[in-house]
C-alpha positions in Angstrom: -23.4 -21.3 -40.2 -21.9 -24.8 -40.5 -19.2 -23.8 -41.1 -18.9 -21.1 -38.2 -20.4 -24.1 -35.7 -18.1 -26.8 -37.0 -14.7 -24.0 -36.2 -16.0 -23.0 -33.0 -16.2 -27.1 -32.1 -12.8 -28.1 -33.0 -11.8 -24.8 -31.3 -13.1 -25.4 -27.8 -11.9 -29.2 -28.6 -8.4 -28.9 -29.3 -6.6 -25.7 -30.0 -3.4 -25.4 -27.9 -4.0 -21.7 -27.1 -7.5 -22.1 -25.5 -5.7 -24.9 -23.7 -3.0 -22.8 -22.4 -5.0 -19.8 -21.7 -7.5 -22.0 -19.6 -4.3 -23.8 -18.4 -2.4 -20.7 -17.0 -6.4 -19.5 -15.9 -7.0 -19.4 -12.1 -10.5 -18.6 -13.0 -12.7 -18.5 -16.1 -15.9 -16.1 -15.8 -18.6 -18.1 -18.0 -22.1 -16.5 -19.4 -24.5 -18.9 -20.0 -24.2 -22.4 -18.2 -23.6 -24.1 -21.6 -20.5 -22.1 -20.8 -20.1 -23.2 -17.6 -20.7 -26.7 -18.1 -17.7 -27.1 -21.0 -15.9 -25.0 -19.2 -15.8 -27.1 -15.8 -16.8 -30.4 -17.8 -14.5 -30.5 -20.4 -11.1 -28.3 -19.7 -11.7 -29.5 -16.0 -11.4 -24.9 -15.0 -12.6 -23.3 -11.9 -15.9 -21.3 -13.4 -18.0 -19.5 -12.1 -21.7 -18.1 -13.8 -21.7 -14.5 -14.2 -24.3 -13.2 -15.7 -23.6 -10.8 -19.5 -24.7 -8.4 -17.2 -22.1 -8.6 -14.4 -25.2 -7.7 -11.9 -26.6 -10.3 -9.9 -30.7 -9.7 -8.4 -30.2 -8.0 -4.9 -32.0 -8.5 -2.2 -32.0 -4.9 -1.3 -34.2 -4.8 -5.0 -36.9 -7.4 -4.4 -40.1 -6.9 -2.3 -42.9 -9.2 -1.5 -46.5 -7.4 -1.8 -49.8 -8.8 -2.6 -52.0 -7.7 -5.3 -55.2 -6.0 -4.6 -57.4 -7.7 -7.5 -59.8 -4.3 -6.9 -57.1 -2.3 -7.9 -55.7 -1.4 -11.5 -52.9 -3.7 -12.9 -50.2 -1.4 -13.2 -48.0 -2.2 -16.1 -44.9 -0.6 -17.5 -42.4 -0.9 -20.2 -39.2 0.4 -20.8 -36.6 0.9 -23.8 -35.5 3.1 -27.0 -38.4 3.7 -28.7 -37.4 1.4 -32.3 -39.5 -0.6 -34.3 -36.6 -4.2 -32.9 -38.2 -3.2 -29.2 -41.2 -4.5 -30.4 -43.9 -2.5 -28.8 -47.0 -2.5 -31.0 -47.1 -6.1 -29.9 -47.8 -5.5 -26.2 -50.6 -2.3 -27.5 -51.9 -4.9 -29.9 -52.4 -7.5 -26.6 -53.9 -4.5 -24.7 -56.8 -4.0 -27.8 -58.1 -7.0 -26.5 -58.6 -6.7 -23.3 -62.3 -6.0 -22.4 -62.0 -3.9 -18.8 -60.0 -1.5 -20.6 -60.3 0.9 -17.5 -58.4 -2.4 -15.3 -55.0 -2.1 -16.7 -52.8 0.6 -17.1 -49.8 0.8 -19.0 -46.3 2.8 -18.5 -44.7 3.7 -21.3 -40.9 4.2 -20.3 -38.1 6.1 -23.0 -38.0 7.7 -26.2 -36.9 7.5 -29.9 -37.9 7.3 -33.8 -40.6 5.1 -33.4 -42.8 7.4 -30.5 -45.1 9.6 -33.1 -45.8 6.1 -35.1 -46.5 4.1 -31.5 -48.8 6.6 -30.0 -50.8 7.1 -33.2 -51.0 3.4 -33.1 -52.5 3.4 -29.1 -55.2 6.4 -30.8 -56.2 3.6 -33.5 -56.3 0.7 -31.2 -58.1 3.2 -28.8 -56.4 2.2 -26.3 -55.0 6.0 -25.8 -56.4 6.3 -22.1 -54.6 3.1 -20.9 -51.3 4.9 -21.7 -49.4 6.6 -19.6 -46.0 7.7 -21.7 -43.2 9.5 -19.7 -40.0 10.3 -22.3 -37.2 9.7 -21.1 -36.4 10.1 -17.4 -33.0 9.8 -15.2 -32.2 6.2 -13.8 -33.5 6.8 -10.9 -36.8 7.9 -11.7 -37.1 5.0 -14.3 -36.2 2.7 -11.1 -38.9 4.0 -9.2 -41.5 3.5 -11.9 -40.3 -0.4 -11.9 -41.1 -0.4 -7.9 -44.3 1.0 -8.1 -45.8 -1.7 -11.5 -47.5 -4.6 -10.6 -45.7 -6.4 -14.2 -42.9 -5.4 -16.2 -43.2 -6.4 -19.9 -40.5 -6.7 -22.5 -41.2 -7.6 -25.5 -37.8 -6.7 -27.3 -37.2 -9.1 -30.3 -33.6 -9.2 -30.4 -32.0 -8.7 -26.7 -31.6 -12.0 -25.3 -30.3 -10.5 -22.3 -31.0 -6.5 -21.6 -29.9 -5.3 -18.6 -33.5 -3.6 -18.2 -34.9 -6.7 -17.1 -32.6 -6.8 -14.1 -33.1 -3.9 -13.2 -36.5 -4.5 -12.9 
């Protein structure tokens, strides 16, 4: 790790191929604030921030609504049912809720851990709080996202997941 960091630092500071490419570029897209500062500050390049997913939130997807405190809170989780997605973290948290009837979790997707996670929900006695949809079309998944009060993201390895931007 230390070698990689030193090598990257040297590349950024003075690699002639990078410097040459920057001078010839009319625009550099940066995927994060650090990269944007590096491109504009160190290289004096014309740079713009572009999320890794290649999209930005659109006004058409935004909606204002007030939460009705008398209604059941609607949670949504979406992803491949595999270990790194860490849905059990959420299931264990739900098991701590005293008024279980006040919360509903819809779980989108399917995968190799699906049966294990359903058995965990049974053991935790929260199966009545959950709705498992299985695989859905992209459009149907987005409809579920629109109707949920909160989107919950538990993945342990994804820093910039597309599903977060969609939600």
